[in-house]
N, C-alpha and C positions, 0 to 999 in steps of 0.2 A: 403816853399813856399806855398801863400796863392791859393785858387782856381783859382781867377781871373788870377793871374800870371800863373798858370799852363794852363789854356784855352789859354792864349794869347802865350805862348810858342809852344804847340801844335799845334793850328791853323795857326800860323806863318809859322811853319816847313811844316806844311801839304800844304799850297797854296804854298809856295817857291818850293817844289817838283813838286806840279802841274803845275807850270809855265814851267817846262821842256816839257810837252807834246806836245805843239805846234812844239817844235823843231823836236821831235821824228817823228810827222806826216808830216812834211816837208821834214825830211829825206828820209822816206819810199815812194819809187818810183812806188807804186802800186795804183790803182784807190781807193776812197774813200769807196765804197762799200765792196771791198776785205778787205781794213784795218779794216773796220767795223766790217766784218765778224769775222776776227780772233781776234781783239782786245775785242771783246764781248766775246767769249770763253774763251780767258786767264783771263779776269777779273773774269767771273763765275766761273772758276776753282780756283782761288786765293780765292775769297769771301767764297765759300762753302768748302774748305780746313780749313780756318781761322774759320768759324763757327763750324765744326767737333772737334777743339781742344778745344772748349769750354764746359763748364759742362753741364751735361744732363738738369739740371734745365733751363740753359741758352737756350738751344736748343729748349725745350718744350714750353719756354714763347715766344721765335721767332716766332714760327709756330701757334701761338695764336693769332698773328695780322690778322686784318680782309683781308682775301685773296683777295677778290673782290677790295678793294683800293690798296692793294699791287701790283697787277698786273696792275692796271691802271696806279698808280704812275710810276711804273717800264716800261711801254709802252712810257708814256711820256718822260722819262729820255731818252730811247732808239731812239726817234725820235730827242732830243734834241743834243744827240751824234753824230747822223748822220749828222744834220745841221751844228755841229760844224765843225766835219772833213771835210766836203764837203766845208765850207767856207774857212777853213784854205788852202785847195787844191786851191782855187780861189783868194784869195786876201791877203795882206800882214796880218802878224799875229797881228799888231798894230791896224789895223781896226777892227779884229776880237773881240780883247780883251776889245778894248775900247768900242764896242757897246754892248758887253757881260757886262760890268762893270755897265750898268744899268738896272741889274736884280731886284736891290732893288726896284728902282721905279716902274718896273712892277709888281713887288709881291703886292706892294700897292694898284696899282690901280685893279687887278684880285680880291684881298681880298674885295675890297670895291663892285667891281659889281657881284661877286657870293656870298659873305657872308655879303655885308653891313658893313664892318667893317670902323670905322671912319679913315677918312685922316685928317692928321693935316697940318697946314698950312705952316710948313718948307717943308713938302713934296711936296705940290702944288707949292710953289716957287723953289724948286729944280728939279721938273718934268719939267717947264717951260724951265729953263736953260740947262738941260739934251736935250728936244727936240731940242733945238738951236743947241748943240753941234750936235747932229745927223743930223741935216738938213744940216749942214758945211760938214758934212761927206759924206754926199749923194749927195750933190750938186757939188761934183768932177766931172770933165769930164772924166768919165771911159768908157770903152768898156763893152760890152754888159756881159760877163763873170765876170766882176768886178762887175757890179751891182747886178748879181744874187747873187754873193758871199756876198754882203753888205746885201741881203734879208735874205738869209740863215743864217748870223749871226744873224739876227734879230728875224728870227724865232727860231733859238737856244735859243735866250735870253727869248723869250715869253713862249715858251714850258717849260724851266728850272724854269722860275719864277713860273710857273703854278704847277710842281711839288714842290716845295718850299711851296705854299701856302697849298696844300694837306697836305704835311708833317707836317707842323704846326698846322693843325686842328684835325689831326689823329697822335698823338705824342706816341701812342702804335706802330705803326709801326718800326720794327726793322730795324736798318740801315743797317748791314751787310747782310742781306736778301734781302732787297731792293737793294741795289748795285750788288748783285749775281743776282737776275731777272733783273735790267736793263742792266746787260751785256748779259744775255740770249735773252732779248727783241732786243738788238743791234744787235745781229746774225743773228734771225730770221728775222727781218727787211732788213738786207744788204741780205739774202740769197735769199729772194724773188725778191729783186730789180738788183741783179748782175746776168750778164750773163756768168759771167766765174769767178771761185774761184780758178784759179791756181796761185801761189806764188812760187818765188825763196827762197831758204835758207837763204840769207843775210836778203830780206824784211821780213822773217817770225822770224828771232832772234830780229830784231829791235822791232817788234810789240809784240813778246813774253816779252821781257825786259820791254816795255812799260806797257803791260797788266798786267804783275805778280807783278812787283816792284813798278813802277811809279805811275799809274793810282791808284791800289789798295791801296799801302801803304798811298799816299798822302791823300786818300779819308777816311782810318781809322783815320789818325792824325786828319783831320778836323772834322769828326763825333764826335770823342772823346772831341775835344778841344771845339768845339761849345755848349757842354752842360753848361760851366761855363763861357761863356762872353755874352753880350748883342749882339741884331741883330745889332745895331748901330756901336759896335766894330767890328763885321764880317765884315759889309759893308767897314769899314777903312782898316782892315787888306787884303780885296779882292783886294786891290789898288796894292799889291806886286805883283800879278799876272801880272795886268794891266801894269806894270811897266818893270818886269824882263821878261815875254815872248818876246816882241820885241827885249830886249837887247840880249838874247840866240840867236835868229836868225839873229841879226845884227852882233853879234861876229862870228858866225860859218857859217852863209851863206849870209852876206852882204847884207841882206835884209833891204832897207830904204822906209819907207812909204812916202805919198806924204803930201805936205804943209797944204793941206785941212785936214788930220789926224790930223795932229800936232795941228793945229788951233781948230778943233771940239774937239778933245781928250783934250786938255787943258783946255776946258771950262767944260767938264764932269767930268774930275778928279779934279777941282777946287771946283765945285759944289758938289762932293761926300765928299771932306775932311771936307767942310764947315758945311754941313749938318749933318755927322757923330760927329763933334766935338760938334756942338749944341745939338744933340741928347742927348750925353754922358754927358754934364754939365747939361743939364735941368733934367736927371735921378739923378745926383748927387745932386743937390740943393731940387729935390722932396724927 
């Protein structure tokens, strides 16, 4: 198996498992902050345990990462997770993951604004159609809670895109340590924003399985696979979550998105497919 094929297999598996997160968030009947607090703890435990099983040289190298950048990126990812969980609790999963699928676009815009990285013409064209899709989704006649949920989904996308840009600029940051710190940041933020952290055993077991298995395992697969594939291939594979997450909640919870989400989502997904295929082919020719 070639490195590219290995990367595609690992990344696809990671994204497929990650698509289950939205279903678990919907299943849990606790508030977003309570869910975030316990989820962050379990992600931290899982990642630190995985790190401790690594060789001593690996651990030493991991802690040589710039601690300031590591903490900053972890905090941003923690905020992104808070926004994601809050959005899932307020609106349909389809709305959240479709808005989330525009992260590649926001990463390009943020990289340009902060680091003056060149934006190619295809990104500009894709940006236009993605914003059209987002406009259609946001133009739905929703209640205040639904509008707030869409805004949370957008804030999640922007903050995560910012963390992607930071990771691409500081490649020495250890991914396992970053995910562990992001879990810790998630718990700390939720602790200060929550009035009550009481939880029953059923919800605790749901969140435990999500944090120790689904979230952690999917991100390890994703982080490992991402080393062997291009950003364009990654963007194309992320559509697995965009498609599968709404399907899981439709099968198990009978959640059906609005016609606005179907129309706006179709524009965004079609744009992502065309842009990713164009980028992959351009690199093959080059």
